[in-house]
ROBA-428268 format. One record per residue (C-alpha): x, y, z. Coordinates in steps of 0.1 Angstrom, whole numbers, padded with zeros to 4 digits, always signed. Layout:
BEGIN
XYZ/...
***
This chain:
BEGIN
-0243-0214+0002/-0277-0213-0015/-0283-0189-0044/-0306-0166-0023/-0278-0163+0003/-0253-0155-0024/-0276-0128-0037/-0282-0114-0003/-0244-0112+0005/-0237-0096-0029/-0264-0069-0023/-0251-0063+0012/-0215-0058+0001/-0226-0034-0026/-0248-0014-0002/-0221-0013+0025/-0190-0011+0004/-0176+0021+0021/-0181+0007+0056/-0166-0027+0047/-0136-0011+0029/-0129+0012+0058/-0130-0017+0083/-0108-0038+0060/-0082-0010+0056/-0081-0005+0093/-0073-0041+0100/-0050-0044+0070/-0024-0019+0085/-0024-0037+0119/-0022-0072+0104/+0003-0065+0077/+0026-0038+0092/+0018-0037+0129/+0007-0001+0129/-0027+0016+0132/-0044+0033+0103/-0037+0066+0121/+0000+0058+0122/+0000+0050+0085/-0017+0083+0078/+0009+0101+0099/+0036+0086+0076/+0018+0100+0046/+0016+0134+0063/+0053+0134+0071/+0060+0125+0035/+0040+0156+0024/+0013+0134+0008/+0038+0124-0019/+0058+0094-0029/+0092+0095-0012/+0110+0084-0045/+0092+0100-0074/+0073+0128-0056/+0039+0121-0072/+0010+0132-0051/-0012+0106-0035/-0048+0107-0047/-0077+0084-0043/-0068+0069-0077/-0031+0067-0066/-0031+0058-0029/+0000+0055-0008/+0016+0021-0002/+0035+0013+0030/+0071+0004+0020/+0088-0020+0043/+0118-0043+0044/+0106-0078+0036/+0133-0094+0057/+0130-0074+0089/+0095-0060+0085/+0108-0025+0093/+0087+0003+0077/+0108+0027+0055/+0081+0051+0044/+0053+0055+0019/+0056+0051-0019/+0033+0052-0049/+0023+0018-0064/+0048+0020-0092/+0079+0028-0070/+0069+0003-0044/+0064-0024-0071/+0097-0014-0087/+0116-0020-0055/+0099-0053-0050/+0106-0064-0086/+0143-0057-0079/+0140-0078-0048/+0151-0048-0027/+0186-0056-0040/+0208-0025-0040/+0234-0041-0063/+0207-0048-0089/+0194-0013-0086/+0230+0001-0091/+0233-0021-0122/+0200-0008-0135/+0211+0028-0129/+0244+0022-0149/+0223+0006-0177/+0200+0036-0179/+0230+0060-0181/
***
């Protein structure tokens, strides 16, 4: 790609960021989880717009993350980034989580 094309694309993406992000989010839910953006928002609504583990409210700076079983793909609910990452870092292993709870006590 020539420099003038790169510059054009850069300017286009900056000028159309909201439209591009909305389109990307819409396809992300379908591609990644097999649900529509509307179904994802319904999960957030059912959770009271809060993380289902720690209860922190979802904001633009702290958006909801779809939590799913990595083996089966089954959606469990919506979590904040920290709780979702925490489960992932423990490889969704219940025994490891129990050991961590005993350690914390």
